[in-house]
NUDREN-831430 format. One record per residue: residue in three letters; x, y, z of N, C-alpha, C, O in turn. Coordinates in steps of 0.05 Angstrom, whole numbers, padded with zeros to 5 digits, always signed. Example, Ala and Ser with C-alpha at 12.3 -4.5 7.8 and 13.67 -1.06 7.14 Angstrom:
NUDREN-831430
ALA+00264-00114+00156+00246-00090+00156+00264-00066+00156+00285-00066+00169/SER+00257-00045+00142+00273-00021+00143+00258+00001+00157+00268+00023+00161/
***
This chain:
NUDREN-831430
MET-00315+00096-00179-00291+00093-00162-00265+00100-00183-00265+00094-00207/GLU-00245+00114-00170-00222+00118-00186-00198+00108-00168-00198+00112-00144/ILE-00182+00099-00178-00157+00086-00167-00139+00097-00183-00139+00097-00208/LYS-00115+00112-00162-00093+00128-00185-00072+00132-00163-00075+00135-00139/LYS-00043+00131-00181-00025+00126-00170-00018+00160-00167-00020+00174-00187/LEU-00007+00172-00139-00003+00193-00129+00024+00204-00142+00046+00194-00141/LYS+00014+00231-00154+00045+00246-00158+00054+00260-00135+00041+00263-00114/SER+00077+00267-00139+00087+00286-00114+00071+00309-00108+00062+00311-00085/SER+00066+00326-00127+00046+00343-00124+00019+00339-00104+00008+00358-00094/GLU+00014+00317-00101-00017+00305-00096-00013+00300-00057-00018+00280-00043/ILE-00002+00327-00051+00000+00322-00020-00025+00315-00006-00028+00297+00011/ALA-00045+00337-00017-00069+00327+00004-00079+00300+00005-00086+00289+00026/ASP-00081+00289-00021-00098+00258-00026-00074+00246-00008-00082+00233+00011/PHE-00052+00247-00010-00032+00228+00009-00040+00236+00036-00045+00219+00053/LYS-00042+00263+00041-00047+00266+00073-00080+00246+00081-00085+00233+00101/ALA-00094+00250+00061-00116+00237+00064-00121+00205+00068-00139+00193+00080/LEU-00100+00195+00053-00094+00159+00054-00083+00160+00081-00095+00149+00099/ILE-00055+00176+00088-00053+00177+00116-00065+00174+00136-00058+00158+00153/ASN-00087+00190+00137-00108+00193+00156-00125+00174+00154-00140+00173+00174/VAL-00130+00154+00136-00146+00134+00135-00124+00103+00141-00135+00082+00149/LEU-00102+00103+00137-00090+00084+00142-00087+00095+00179-00091+00075+00193/LEU-00081+00118+00194-00073+00118+00217-00104+00111+00231-00104+00099+00252/ARG-00122+00116+00223-00149+00105+00236-00155+00080+00227-00176+00072+00237/VAL-00143+00061+00208-00149+00032+00206-00132+00019+00226-00140+00002+00242/PHE-00105+00028+00223-00089+00010+00243-00079+00022+00266-00056+00018+00275/GLU-00104+00045+00281-00104+00054+00303-00073+00068+00311-00062+00064+00333/SER-00062+00081+00293-00030+00087+00303-00031+00110+00316-00046+00128+00310/PRO-00015+00110+00334-00011+00139+00347+00011+00153+00330+00018+00175+00340/ASP+00020+00148+00315+00034+00168+00293+00026+00188+00291+00003+00190+00299/GLU+00036+00208+00281+00032+00237+00276+00037+00238+00249+00053+00222+00240/MET+00024+00257+00234+00023+00270+00209+00055+00279+00200+00067+00297+00213/PRO+00065+00269+00184+00093+00290+00177+00084+00316+00166+00061+00324+00166/ASP+00101+00327+00157+00096+00360+00149+00103+00357+00116+00118+00342+00103/ASP+00088+00373+00109+00087+00368+00077+00112+00365+00062+00114+00347+00046/GLN+00137+00384+00065+00152+00376+00051+00165+00350+00058+00179+00345+00038/TYR+00169+00331+00075+00175+00307+00079+00157+00294+00058+00167+00282+00039/LEU+00132+00296+00062+00112+00278+00045+00114+00289+00014+00099+00276+00000/LYS+00126+00306+00003+00131+00309-00022+00157+00298-00027+00160+00287-00049/GLY+00171+00298-00014+00199+00283-00015+00198+00256-00023+00209+00244-00042/LEU+00179+00245-00001+00174+00212+00001+00157+00208-00026+00158+00184-00033/LEU+00142+00224-00042+00123+00221-00058+00138+00226-00085+00128+00219-00105/SER+00163+00239-00086+00185+00245-00104+00206+00224-00108+00220+00223-00129/ASN+00209+00204-00085+00228+00181-00087+00221+00161-00105+00198+00152-00103/ARG+00236+00153-00122+00231+00138-00147+00228+00107-00133+00217+00090-00146/ASP+00237+00103-00113+00231+00073-00099+00207+00075-00077+00205+00058-00059/PHE+00188+00097-00080+00162+00094-00063+00141+00104-00082+00143+00125-00095/MET+00115+00083-00083+00093+00100-00086+00074+00093-00076+00070+00072-00065/ALA+00054+00115-00080+00026+00106-00062-00005+00114-00082-00010+00134-00096/PHE-00020+00090-00077-00037+00091-00091-00061+00094-00077-00062+00087-00053/VAL-00084+00105-00088-00109+00118-00075-00135+00109-00087-00140+00108-00111/VAL-00150+00102-00069-00182+00094-00077-00199+00120-00071-00204+00131-00049/LYS-00207+00128-00096-00226+00159-00085-00256+00151-00098-00260+00141-00120/ILE-00273+00157-00081-00299+00154-00083-00318+00182-00084-00326+00193-00064/ASN-00321+00188-00101-00336+00220-00110-00314+00239-00097-00317+00254-00078/ASP-00292+00236-00111-00272+00252-00106-00259+00254-00075-00251+00276-00067/LYS-00259+00228-00057-00259+00231-00038-00245+00207-00030-00256+00185-00030/VAL-00215+00209-00022-00194+00189-00017-00206+00167+00013-00205+00175+00036/VAL-00215+00141+00005-00228+00124+00025-00205+00097+00025-00208+00074+00033/GLY-00190+00106+00016-00164+00081+00020-00139+00077+00000-00136+00088-00022/GLY-00127+00063+00009-00102+00060-00011-00085+00036-00003-00092+00014+00006/LEU-00056+00049-00009-00035+00028-00001-00010+00043-00011-00010+00058-00030/THR+00013+00038+00003+00039+00045-00009+00052+00023-00017+00046+00002-00006/VAL+00072+00024-00038+00097+00009-00046+00124+00020-00040+00130+00043-00045/TYR+00140+00001-00028+00164+00007-00030+00181-00014-00056+00178-00038-00059/ILE+00195+00000-00071+00206-00014-00097+00232-00023-00087+00250-00008-00078/LEU+00234-00051-00088+00265-00063-00080+00285-00069-00104+00282-00091-00116/PRO+00302-00054-00112+00324-00062-00128+00333-00094-00114+00333-00098-00090/ARG+00341-00113-00135+00351-00133-00127+00380-00137-00144+00389-00129-00165/TYR+00390-00155-00120+00423-00150-00132+00428-00182-00150+00449-00189-00161/VAL+00402-00196-00151+00404-00217-00172+00384-00219-00181+00364-00223-00168/GLY+00383-00215-00212+00365-00205-00230+00366-00174-00231+00381-00159-00218/SER+00343-00166-00252+00344-00142-00258+00326-00124-00257+00328-00100-00260/GLN+00302-00144-00252+00277-00135-00247+00267-00130-00216+00265-00149-00200/PRO+00262-00108-00210+00253-00097-00178+00229-00117-00166+00214-00133-00177/ILE+00232-00112-00142+00205-00127-00133+00195-00103-00120+00208-00084-00113/ALA+00166-00108-00118+00139-00093-00107+00137-00100-00074+00131-00123-00067/TYR+00142-00082-00057+00137-00092-00024+00109-00072-00023+00112-00048-00026/ILE+00088-00080-00021+00063-00065-00017+00063-00070+00013+00068-00090+00026/TYR+00055-00046+00020+00055-00036+00048+00036-00022+00056+00030-00004+00041/ASP+00021-00024+00081+00007-00010+00098-00027-00010+00075-00037+00012+00070/VAL-00037-00029+00066-00067-00032+00050-00088-00025+00073-00092-00036+00094/GLY-00099-00006+00064-00118+00004+00083-00147+00021+00073-00147+00043+00062/MET-00166+00008+00080-00186+00023+00067-00210+00029+00088-00219+00010+00101/ASP-00220+00056+00091-00241+00071+00105-00258+00041+00114-00259+00023+00098/PRO-00272+00039+00145-00280+00020+00152-00310+00022+00135-00324+00002+00131/ASP-00317+00043+00128-00346+00050+00112-00353+00037+00090-00375+00029+00083/PHE-00321+00035+00074-00322+00027+00047-00304+00001+00048-00291-00004+00028/GLN-00303-00017+00074-00293-00045+00068-00313-00064+00061-00337-00059+00063/ARG-00300-00092+00049-00321-00108+00044-00343-00101+00016-00364-00114+00012/LYS-00335-00086+00005-00348-00076-00023-00325-00082-00051-00328-00072-00073/GLY-00311-00092-00045-00294-00102-00068-00272-00081-00080-00259-00085-00100/PHE-00270-00055-00063-00253-00029-00073-00217-00046-00059-00195-00044-00069/GLY-00223-00058-00042-00192-00063-00035-00180-00088-00054-00156-00089-00056/GLN-00194-00104-00065-00188-00121-00087-00184-00109-00110-00166-00119-00123/ALA-00196-00090-00123-00195-00076-00143-00170-00058-00144-00156-00055-00165/LEU-00165-00046-00117-00143-00031-00113-00116-00057-00116-00098-00052-00132/LEU-00116-00079-00105-00093-00094-00112-00092-00103-00139-00072-00104-00153/ARG-00111-00107-00143-00109-00119-00181-00099-00097-00197-00084-00100-00216/GLU-00108-00070-00189-00094-00046-00206-00064-00048-00202-00048-00049-00221/VAL-00056-00047-00173-00027-00044-00166-00014-00063-00177+00009-00057-00182/CYS-00023-00094-00184-00013-00114-00192-00003-00103-00220+00020-00101-00229/GLN-00030-00096-00232-00027-00090-00267-00006-00073-00270+00006-00075-00291/PHE+00000-00057-00253+00017-00033-00258+00042-00043-00251+00058-00026-00260/CYS+00054-00061-00241+00079-00074-00233+00081-00093-00256+00104-00097-00263/LYS+00069-00102-00264+00072-00124-00287+00078-00106-00306+00102-00106-00313/ILE+00061-00090-00319+00064-00072-00341+00093-00057-00343+00102-00048-00364/ASN+00106-00054-00319+00121-00037-00307+00157-00048-00297+00177-00037-00288/GLY+00148-00079-00306+00175-00093-00307+00178-00101-00280+00201-00102-00271/PHE+00161-00105-00267+00171-00116-00232+00170-00143-00234+00150-00154-00243/GLU+00191-00158-00227+00187-00189-00220+00162-00199-00211+00149-00214-00225/TYR+00155-00189-00183+00131-00195-00171+00130-00178-00151+00149-00164-00142/ALA+00098-00178-00140+00098-00157-00118+00084-00179-00089+00070-00200-00091/TYR+00091-00168-00066+00086-00183-00039+00078-00167-00020+00091-00147-00016/VAL+00054-00173-00005+00049-00160+00017+00052-00176+00042+00045-00200+00041/GLU+00062-00167+00065+00063-00184+00090+00027-00176+00110+00014-00155+00111/ALA+00021-00202+00123-00002-00193+00143+00010-00213+00170+00023-00234+00170/GLU+00002-00200+00190+00013-00214+00212-00012-00234+00218-00036-00227+00217/SER-00003-00263+00224-00018-00288+00225-00039-00283+00246-00059-00295+00240/ASP-00042-00270+00264-00065-00267+00279-00087-00243+00271-00108-00237+00282/ASP-00077-00234+00253-00092-00215+00238-00116-00222+00215-00119-00210+00194/THR-00131-00244+00225-00152-00261+00213-00167-00248+00185-00174-00261+00166/GLU-00168-00221+00189-00184-00203+00172-00160-00199+00150-00164-00202+00126/ALA-00144-00194+00157-00127-00184+00134-00120-00206+00114-00121-00205+00089/VAL-00111-00231+00133-00101-00257+00118-00120-00263+00097-00112-00266+00074/ASN-00151-00265+00107-00168-00273+00098-00179-00261+00074-00193-00272+00056/PHE-00168-00228+00075-00172-00213+00048-00153-00219+00030-00156-00222+00006/TYR-00130-00221+00044-00106-00227+00020-00115-00254+00005-00113-00253-00020/ARG-00123-00275+00015-00130-00297+00002-00144-00296-00018-00140-00310-00037/LYS-00166-00277-00014-00184-00274-00034-00177-00260-00062-00191-00261-00083/THR-00155-00248-00058-00142-00229-00081-00128-00249-00105-00116-00240-00125/GLY-00129-00272-00100-00113-00281-00124-00085-00287-00120-00072-00300-00137/ALA-00073-00276-00096-00044-00287-00093-00038-00314-00108-00055-00332-00112/ASN-00010-00315-00117+00002-00346-00128+00016-00358-00104+00021-00382-00104/HIS+00021-00345-00089+00036-00361-00064+00034-00345-00033+00036-00321-00030/GLU+00029-00360-00018+00027-00355+00008+00051-00367+00026+00052-00392+00028/LEU+00070-00349+00042+00094-00356+00058+00084-00353+00090+00073-00333+00099/LYS+00089-00372+00103+00091-00363+00128+00117-00358+00138+00134-00375+00133/ALA+00124-00338+00154+00153-00330+00162+00146-00315+00187+00123-00310+00194/ILE+00169-00309+00200+00172-00297+00230+00181-00272+00219+00195-00272+00199/HIS+00172-00246+00235+00183-00227+00231+00196-00219+00256+00184-00222+00277/PHE+00228-00206+00256+00247-00193+00274+00244-00167+00265+00244-00161+00242/THR+00242-00148+00287+00247-00128+00291+00268-00110+00307+00267-00114+00331/TYR+00287-00092+00299+00299-00082+00322+00298-00049+00323+00307-00034+00306/LEU+00287-00043+00344+00283-00017+00350+00304+00006+00358+00317+00001+00378/PHE+00308+00025+00348+00327+00046+00352+00317+00073+00365+00322+00096+00357/LYS+00300+00064+00386+00285+00091+00398+00301+00097+00429+00294+00115+00443/
***
């Protein structure tokens, strides 16, 4: 198993991660073009990490870096964690989160957080097993602009 942070040139691995996430979340969204993806990976406030088995992307996550207006250490908002169903419940997701949290610690982040919908019991149970220090119940409000 290899866990790695993607560079802006690793579009193929990013697309493979996006395909895993689209399948896992049963999303109707479509793949953006390569230029957009390269720009996203070049954005200093965005990161993507993948889990590879035998050089194949089987899962990963994305991170948005949130600068703070109080304090100088950024916060990592872990977004869209997903693993191919054939590779779930084998410890790869927990290893991925440990690696990302270690990366954030080494790179001066104050903390990292991830959200899960309360009725998604599989995700909630997964995150509870990952050694998080705190659990907060919140209500999510969305404003659509379509």
